[in-house]
VEXRO-785624 format. One line per field, with one value per residue (C-alpha): residue number from 1; residue in three letters; x, z negated, y negated. Coordinates in Angstrom, 1 decimal. Each point is the difference from the previous one (the first is absolute). Example, Ala and Ser with C-alpha at 12.3 -4.5 7.8 and 13.67 -1.06 7.14 Angstrom:
// VEXRO-785624
k: 1, 2
r: ALA, SER
east: 12.3, 1.4
up: -7.8, 0.7
north: 4.5, -3.4
***
This chain:
// VEXRO-785624
k: 1, 2, 3, 4, 5, 6, 7, 8, 9, 10, 11, 12, 13, 14, 15, 16, 17, 18, 19, 20, 21, 22, 23, 24, 25, 26, 27, 28, 29, 30, 31, 32, 33, 34, 35, 36, 37, 38, 39, 40, 41, 42, 43, 44, 45, 46, 47, 48, 49, 50, 51, 52, 53, 54, 55, 56, 57, 58, 59, 60, 61, 62, 63, 64, 65, 66, 67, 68, 69, 70, 71, 72, 73, 74, 75, 76, 77, 78, 79, 80, 81, 82, 83, 84, 85, 86, 87, 88, 89, 90, 91, 92, 93, 94, 95, 96, 97, 98, 99, 100, 101, 102, 103, 104, 105, 106, 107, 108, 109, 110, 111, 112, 113, 114, 115, 116, 117, 118, 119, 120, 121, 122, 123, 124, 125, 126, 127, 128, 129, 130, 131, 132, 133, 134, 135, 136, 137, 138, 139, 140, 141, 142, 143, 144, 145, 146, 147, 148, 149, 150, 151, 152, 153, 154, 155, 156, 157, 158, 159, 160, 161, 162, 163, 164, 165, 166, 167, 168, 169, 170, 171, 172, 173, 174, 175, 176, 177, 178, 179, 180, 181, 182, 183, 184, 185, 186, 187, 188, 189, 190, 191, 192, 193, 194, 195, 196, 197, 198, 199, 200, 201, 202, 203, 204, 205, 206, 207, 208, 209, 210, 211, 212, 213, 214, 215, 216, 217, 218, 219, 220, 221, 222, 223, 224, 225, 226, 227, 228, 229, 230, 231, 232, 233, 234, 235, 236, 237, 238, 239, 240, 241, 242, 243, 244, 245, 246, 247, 248, 249, 250, 251, 252, 253, 254, 255, 256, 257, 258, 259, 260, 261, 262, 263, 264, 265, 266, 267, 268, 269, 270, 271, 272, 273, 274, 275, 276, 277, 278, 279, 280, 281, 282, 283, 284, 285, 286, 287, 288, 289, 290, 291, 292, 293, 294, 295, 296, 297, 298, 299, 300, 301, 302, 303, 304, 305, 306, 307, 308, 309, 310, 311, 312, 313, 314, 315, 316, 317, 318, 319, 320, 321, 322, 323, 324, 325, 326, 327, 328, 329, 330, 331, 332, 333, 334, 335, 336, 337, 338, 339, 340, 341, 342, 343, 344, 345, 346, 347, 348, 349, 350, 351, 352, 353, 354, 355, 356, 357, 358, 359, 360, 361, 362, 363, 364, 365, 366, 367, 368, 369, 370
r: UNK, UNK, UNK, UNK, UNK, UNK, UNK, UNK, UNK, UNK, UNK, UNK, UNK, UNK, UNK, UNK, UNK, UNK, UNK, UNK, UNK, UNK, UNK, UNK, UNK, UNK, UNK, UNK, UNK, UNK, UNK, UNK, UNK, UNK, UNK, UNK, UNK, UNK, UNK, UNK, UNK, UNK, UNK, UNK, UNK, UNK, UNK, UNK, UNK, UNK, UNK, UNK, UNK, UNK, UNK, UNK, UNK, UNK, UNK, UNK, UNK, UNK, UNK, UNK, UNK, UNK, UNK, UNK, UNK, UNK, UNK, UNK, UNK, UNK, UNK, UNK, UNK, UNK, UNK, UNK, UNK, UNK, UNK, UNK, UNK, UNK, UNK, UNK, UNK, UNK, UNK, UNK, UNK, UNK, UNK, UNK, UNK, UNK, UNK, UNK, UNK, UNK, UNK, UNK, UNK, UNK, UNK, UNK, UNK, UNK, UNK, UNK, UNK, UNK, UNK, UNK, UNK, UNK, UNK, UNK, UNK, UNK, UNK, UNK, UNK, UNK, UNK, UNK, UNK, UNK, UNK, UNK, UNK, UNK, UNK, UNK, UNK, UNK, UNK, UNK, UNK, UNK, UNK, UNK, UNK, UNK, UNK, UNK, UNK, UNK, UNK, UNK, UNK, UNK, UNK, UNK, UNK, UNK, UNK, UNK, UNK, UNK, UNK, UNK, UNK, UNK, UNK, UNK, UNK, UNK, UNK, UNK, UNK, UNK, UNK, UNK, UNK, UNK, UNK, UNK, UNK, UNK, UNK, UNK, UNK, UNK, UNK, UNK, UNK, UNK, UNK, UNK, UNK, UNK, UNK, UNK, UNK, UNK, UNK, UNK, UNK, UNK, UNK, UNK, UNK, UNK, UNK, UNK, UNK, UNK, UNK, UNK, UNK, UNK, UNK, UNK, UNK, UNK, UNK, UNK, UNK, UNK, UNK, UNK, UNK, UNK, UNK, UNK, UNK, UNK, UNK, UNK, UNK, UNK, UNK, UNK, UNK, UNK, UNK, UNK, UNK, UNK, UNK, UNK, UNK, UNK, UNK, UNK, UNK, UNK, UNK, UNK, UNK, UNK, UNK, UNK, UNK, UNK, UNK, UNK, UNK, UNK, UNK, UNK, UNK, UNK, UNK, UNK, UNK, UNK, UNK, UNK, UNK, UNK, UNK, UNK, UNK, UNK, UNK, UNK, UNK, UNK, UNK, UNK, UNK, UNK, UNK, UNK, UNK, UNK, UNK, UNK, UNK, UNK, UNK, UNK, UNK, UNK, UNK, UNK, UNK, UNK, UNK, UNK, UNK, UNK, UNK, UNK, UNK, UNK, UNK, UNK, UNK, UNK, UNK, UNK, UNK, UNK, UNK, UNK, UNK, UNK, UNK, UNK, UNK, UNK, UNK, UNK, UNK, UNK, UNK, UNK, UNK, UNK, UNK, UNK, UNK, UNK, UNK, UNK, UNK, UNK, UNK, UNK, UNK, UNK, UNK, UNK, UNK, UNK, UNK, UNK, UNK, UNK, UNK, UNK, UNK, UNK, UNK, UNK, UNK, UNK, UNK, UNK, UNK, UNK, UNK, UNK, UNK, UNK
east: 104.7, -1.5, 0.8, -2.9, 1.1, 0.2, -0.4, 2.3, -1.3, -1.2, 2.1, -1.5, 2.2, 1.2, -1.5, 3.5, -1.8, -1.7, 3.2, 1.9, -2.6, 0.3, 3.5, -0.1, -2.1, 2.1, 3.5, -1.6, -0.3, 3.6, 3.2, 1.5, 3.3, -1.8, -2.7, 1.7, 1.7, -3.5, -1.5, 2.7, -0.1, -3.8, -0.1, 2.2, -2.1, -2.5, 1.4, 1.7, -4.0, -1.2, 2.7, -0.6, -4.0, 0.6, 2.4, -2.6, -2.4, 2.2, 0.9, -3.6, -0.8, 2.8, -1.0, -4.3, 1.8, 1.7, -1.3, 0.6, -0.8, -3.7, -1.5, -2.4, -2.9, 0.9, 0.0, -2.6, -1.7, 1.5, 3.8, -1.1, 1.7, 1.6, -1.9, 3.0, 2.3, -1.0, 2.7, 1.9, -2.3, 0.4, -3.1, -1.5, 2.5, -1.7, 2.9, 2.0, 3.2, -1.1, -0.3, 3.3, 1.8, -1.6, 2.6, 2.8, -2.2, -1.0, -3.3, -1.7, 0.6, 3.6, 1.1, -2.1, 0.9, 3.5, 0.4, -1.6, 1.6, 3.7, -1.3, -1.1, 3.0, 2.0, -2.1, 0.4, 3.4, 0.6, -2.5, 2.2, 3.2, -1.2, -1.9, 3.4, 1.8, 1.1, -1.7, 3.1, -0.7, -4.0, -1.8, -3.1, -2.7, 1.6, 0.0, -3.7, -0.8, 1.9, -1.8, -3.2, 1.0, 1.9, -3.0, -2.3, 2.2, 0.8, -4.1, -0.7, 2.6, -0.6, -3.6, 0.3, 2.0, -1.9, -3.1, 1.1, 1.8, -3.3, -2.3, -1.1, -0.8, -3.4, -2.8, 0.4, 3.6, 0.1, -2.6, 1.9, 3.0, -1.3, -0.8, 3.0, 1.9, -1.5, 0.1, 3.7, 0.0, -1.7, 2.4, 2.9, -1.3, -0.2, 3.0, 1.7, -1.3, 0.9, 3.6, -0.5, -2.3, 2.0, 3.2, -2.0, -1.5, 2.8, -0.2, -4.0, -1.6, -3.5, 0.4, 1.5, -2.7, -2.8, 1.4, 0.9, -3.6, -1.5, 2.2, -0.7, -4.0, -0.1, 2.1, -2.1, -2.9, 1.5, 0.8, -3.6, -0.8, 2.2, -1.2, -3.5, -0.6, -2.1, 3.2, 2.3, -1.8, 1.6, -3.0, 1.6, 2.9, 0.3, -1.8, 3.0, 2.7, -2.1, -0.4, 3.9, 1.1, -2.2, 1.9, 2.8, -0.8, -1.0, 3.8, -0.2, -1.3, 2.6, 2.7, -1.7, 0.4, 3.7, 0.5, -1.3, 1.1, 3.9, -0.1, 0.2, 4.1, 0.2, -2.5, 1.7, 3.5, -1.0, -3.3, 0.3, -2.8, 1.3, 0.0, -3.8, -0.8, 1.6, -1.2, -3.8, 0.9, 0.9, -2.7, -2.7, 1.6, -0.1, -3.7, -1.2, 2.0, -1.7, -3.5, 0.2, 1.4, 2.7, 2.1, -2.4, -3.2, 2.1, 1.9, -2.5, 2.3, 3.3, 0.7, -2.4, 3.4, 1.9, 0.4, -4.3, -1.0, -0.2, 3.5, 0.8, -1.7, 1.5, 3.6, -1.4, -0.9, 3.2, 1.9, -2.4, 0.8, 3.8, 0.0, -2.1, 2.8, 2.2, -1.6, -0.7, 3.1, 1.9, -2.8, 0.7, 3.7, -0.3, -2.4, 2.3, 3.4, -0.5, -3.5, -1.2, -2.9, 1.3, -1.5, 1.1, 2.2, -2.4, -2.7, 0.9, -0.3, -3.2, -1.1, -2.5, -2.1, -0.8, -0.4, -1.2, 3.0, -1.4, 0.5, 3.3, 0.8, -0.9, 1.8, 3.3, -0.6, -0.7, 3.2, 2.1, -1.4, 1.3
up: -65.1, -3.8, -2.2, -2.0, -3.3, 0.3, -3.3, -0.9, -0.8, -3.3, -2.3, -3.0, -2.8, -0.9, -3.3, -0.8, -3.1, 2.9, 1.8, -3.4, -0.7, 3.3, -0.2, -3.2, 1.5, 3.0, -2.4, -2.0, 3.2, 0.6, -2.2, -2.9, 1.7, 2.7, -1.9, -1.6, 3.5, 1.7, -2.7, 0.7, 3.7, 0.1, -2.9, 2.3, 3.0, -1.8, -1.6, 3.9, 1.5, -2.5, 0.0, 4.1, -0.7, -2.1, 2.5, 2.4, -2.0, -0.5, 3.5, 1.0, -2.6, 1.4, 3.4, -1.2, -1.6, 2.9, 3.1, 3.1, 2.2, 1.4, 2.9, -0.7, 0.4, -2.2, -3.2, -2.6, 1.0, -3.0, 1.8, 3.1, 0.3, 3.5, 2.8, 2.4, -1.7, 1.3, -1.7, -2.9, -3.1, -3.5, -1.1, -3.4, -2.7, -3.4, -2.2, -0.2, -0.1, 3.6, 0.9, -1.1, 1.5, 3.4, 0.1, 0.9, 3.1, 3.4, 0.3, 1.1, -3.5, 0.1, 1.4, -2.1, -3.2, 0.7, 1.2, -3.2, -2.1, 1.3, 0.1, -4.1, -0.8, 1.6, -1.8, -3.0, -0.1, 1.3, -2.8, -2.6, 1.6, -0.7, -3.1, -1.8, 1.4, -3.1, -0.4, 1.1, 3.3, -0.3, -2.8, -1.2, 1.7, 3.9, -1.3, -1.1, 3.3, 2.3, -2.3, 1.6, 3.4, -1.5, -1.8, 3.4, 2.2, -2.1, -0.5, 3.5, 1.2, -2.9, 0.1, 3.3, -0.3, -2.7, 2.4, 3.0, -2.4, -1.8, 2.5, 0.8, -3.5, -0.1, 1.0, -3.4, 0.1, 3.2, -0.4, -3.7, 1.9, 3.2, -2.0, -1.8, 3.3, 1.3, -3.5, 0.2, 3.3, -1.9, -3.0, 2.7, 1.4, -2.9, -1.0, 2.9, -0.3, -3.8, 0.7, 3.4, -1.6, -3.4, 2.1, 2.8, -2.5, -2.9, -0.5, 0.2, -2.3, 0.6, 3.5, -1.2, -3.0, 2.8, 2.7, -2.5, -1.5, 3.7, 1.2, -3.6, 0.6, 3.8, -0.7, -3.2, 2.5, 2.6, -3.0, -1.0, 3.7, 0.3, -3.1, 1.8, 1.3, 2.6, 1.3, 0.1, 2.4, 3.7, 1.6, -1.9, 1.4, 2.1, -2.9, -2.3, 1.8, 0.5, -3.3, -0.8, 3.0, -1.3, -3.6, 2.1, 1.6, -2.7, -0.3, 2.9, -2.0, -2.6, 2.9, 1.8, -3.3, -0.3, 3.6, -0.8, -3.2, 0.6, 4.3, 2.2, 0.4, -3.6, -0.4, 2.6, -1.5, -3.5, -0.2, 1.8, 2.3, 2.6, -2.0, -1.1, 3.4, 0.8, -3.0, 0.9, 3.6, -1.1, -2.3, 2.4, 2.8, -2.1, -1.1, 3.5, 0.9, -2.4, 0.4, 4.1, -0.9, 2.7, 1.6, -0.8, 1.4, 3.1, 0.4, -2.4, -1.7, 0.8, -3.1, -2.3, -2.3, 0.7, 1.0, -0.4, -1.2, -3.2, -0.2, 1.8, -2.2, -2.6, 1.3, 0.9, -3.4, -1.6, 2.4, -0.7, -3.9, 0.6, 2.5, -2.8, -2.9, 2.2, 0.6, -3.5, -1.3, 2.1, -1.0, -3.6, 0.4, 1.9, -3.3, -2.4, 1.2, 2.9, -0.7, -3.0, -1.5, 0.1, 1.4, 3.5, 0.0, 1.0, -3.0, -2.2, 2.9, 0.9, -3.9, -0.4, 2.8, -2.2, -3.5, -0.5, -0.3, -3.4, -1.1, 1.3, -1.9, -3.7, 0.5, 1.3, -2.9, -2.8, 1.7, -0.8, -3.6, -0.9
north: -67.3, 0.2, 2.3, 2.3, 1.5, 3.6, 1.4, 3.3, 3.1, 0.5, 2.3, 2.1, -0.1, 4.0, 1.4, 1.3, 2.3, 2.1, 0.0, 1.2, 2.9, 1.3, -0.2, 2.1, 2.6, 0.3, 0.2, 2.8, 2.2, -0.4, 1.0, -1.8, -0.7, -2.1, -1.2, -3.1, -1.2, 0.2, -2.0, -2.9, 0.1, 0.0, -3.1, -1.9, 0.4, -1.2, -3.1, -1.1, 0.6, -2.1, -2.7, 0.0, -0.2, -3.0, -1.9, 0.6, -1.6, -2.9, -0.5, 0.1, -2.6, -2.4, 0.6, -1.1, -2.9, -1.1, -2.3, -1.1, -3.2, -0.4, -2.1, -3.2, 2.0, 2.6, -2.7, -0.9, -3.1, -1.8, 0.7, -1.2, -3.3, -0.4, 2.2, -1.4, 2.7, 3.2, 2.7, 0.5, -1.2, 1.7, 1.8, -0.5, 0.9, 0.6, -0.6, -3.0, 1.9, 1.3, -3.6, -0.7, 2.9, -1.1, -2.8, 2.4, 1.2, -1.7, -1.2, -3.3, -1.7, 1.0, -3.1, -2.2, 1.6, -0.3, -3.8, -1.1, 2.0, -1.2, -3.7, 0.4, 1.7, -2.8, -2.7, 1.7, 0.2, -4.0, -0.9, 1.8, -1.7, -3.4, 0.5, 0.9, -2.9, -2.0, -3.0, -2.3, 0.9, 0.6, -1.5, 1.7, -2.7, 1.2, 3.7, -0.4, -1.5, 2.5, 3.1, -1.4, 1.1, 3.2, 0.9, -0.7, 1.9, 3.2, 0.3, -0.7, 2.8, 2.3, 0.1, 0.7, 2.7, 1.6, 0.0, 1.5, 2.7, 1.2, -1.5, 3.6, 1.0, -0.3, -2.7, -1.8, -0.5, -0.9, -2.7, -1.4, 0.0, -1.7, -2.5, -1.2, 0.5, -3.2, -1.4, 0.3, -2.1, -2.6, 0.2, -0.4, -3.1, -1.6, 1.0, -1.5, -3.3, -0.6, -0.8, -1.6, -2.6, -0.1, -1.1, -2.0, -2.3, 0.4, -3.8, -0.3, 1.5, -0.4, 1.2, 2.9, 0.8, -0.3, 2.0, 2.7, -0.1, 0.1, 2.9, 1.8, -0.6, 1.4, 2.8, 0.9, -0.2, 2.3, 2.6, -0.3, 0.9, 2.5, 2.1, 0.2, 4.0, -1.6, -2.2, 3.3, 1.7, 0.3, -2.2, -2.8, 0.0, -2.9, -1.9, 1.7, -1.8, -3.3, -0.5, 0.4, -2.3, -2.5, 0.2, 0.1, -3.4, -2.0, -0.2, -2.5, -3.2, -0.5, 1.3, -3.3, -2.1, 0.8, -1.1, -3.1, -0.9, 1.2, 0.0, 2.2, 1.0, -0.4, 2.6, 2.0, -0.2, 0.2, 1.0, 3.3, -0.8, 2.1, 3.2, -0.8, -0.2, 3.2, 1.8, -1.2, 1.1, 3.7, 0.4, -0.9, 1.9, 2.9, -0.7, -0.4, 3.1, 2.2, -1.5, 1.2, 2.9, 0.0, 1.7, 3.1, -1.5, -0.3, 3.1, 3.0, 2.5, -1.2, -1.9, 2.1, 0.8, -3.1, -3.7, -0.2, -3.4, 0.5, 0.9, -3.3, -1.6, 1.1, -1.1, -3.1, -0.8, 1.4, -2.4, -2.9, 0.7, -0.1, -3.3, -1.7, 1.1, -1.4, -3.2, -0.8, 0.9, -2.6, -2.4, 0.8, -0.5, -3.5, -1.3, 1.7, -1.2, -3.2, -1.1, -1.7, -2.4, -3.4, -2.8, -1.1, -3.1, -2.4, 1.2, -2.9, -2.6, 1.1, 0.7, -3.0, 1.8, 2.6, -2.1, -3.4, -2.6, -1.1, 3.4, 0.1, -3.1, 1.4, 2.6, -1.7, -2.3, 2.5, 2.2, -3.5, 0.0, 3.2
***
């Protein structure tokens, strides 16, 4: 049941000057011996009454500043995102501090806030650990490549955590943070592809540069679309999910290229193909559950607070990010230890297939003269 805010009784401050005048008049009627004690007792009583009234006023203000969860119908229009969640919503909170304090209370956004807060914190710690590794173990080029992934992960999870925390502040704040929330997903997608493409095409510069540029352009388009006010409204929920699914599936092209270039089993054993597929399955599954609003669609009122579709989506995103990190870490380990860019053994035998024989002859003659 929704609580209504009930103001306490208002109190009028005591006019101490009037009270003192009355006390003096009464004291004049008494003997001089008991007058001093009488004045002291009355003064103490007045002070206690004043303090009690002030305490009552403070309690009333604290009560007025409190809030209780409301049902979906009581929400303002701009807070009505998922009509499958019937109870347990935060009302509009007019201060950022009130929004921040709400993370320690149970409501429909509690799970969304804490899942991505813990994920953001975890990736921040891992990134700092990796970036502070000595250069003898991890060179700056590799740190830069992995930094793109960590930046995307921290931005995505951090923006999401902040959005779900302060989205109930006002319509303007909610709209801005919702845009950043979806832009963060694009950052994570771009950042996830950077280490994969860099180490997959470690020895093929043109392919590496082309696919990195392609993903960068597509991700930028997704960010621009995300920042559109119309795109952020609830009716465009399936379109939002579709845009990011398409952005994720754009990685299929370089993946197929890598399989053709390196061979299927080499891509599985050394190229972390299996981990990449698992990551894609987790992302697509989470986005599909989010768009379908399952399970709250099937069981109205039972998943208002916990295990709703948005929370499941958050868990899938974190799991996919960790799976991808594990996969690219294995790929990088192979490239930096066992893999190299030496040409195959039969490369020189077939060298004339790539360079005309007369040019080869001139190169050999020049080398002999030197």
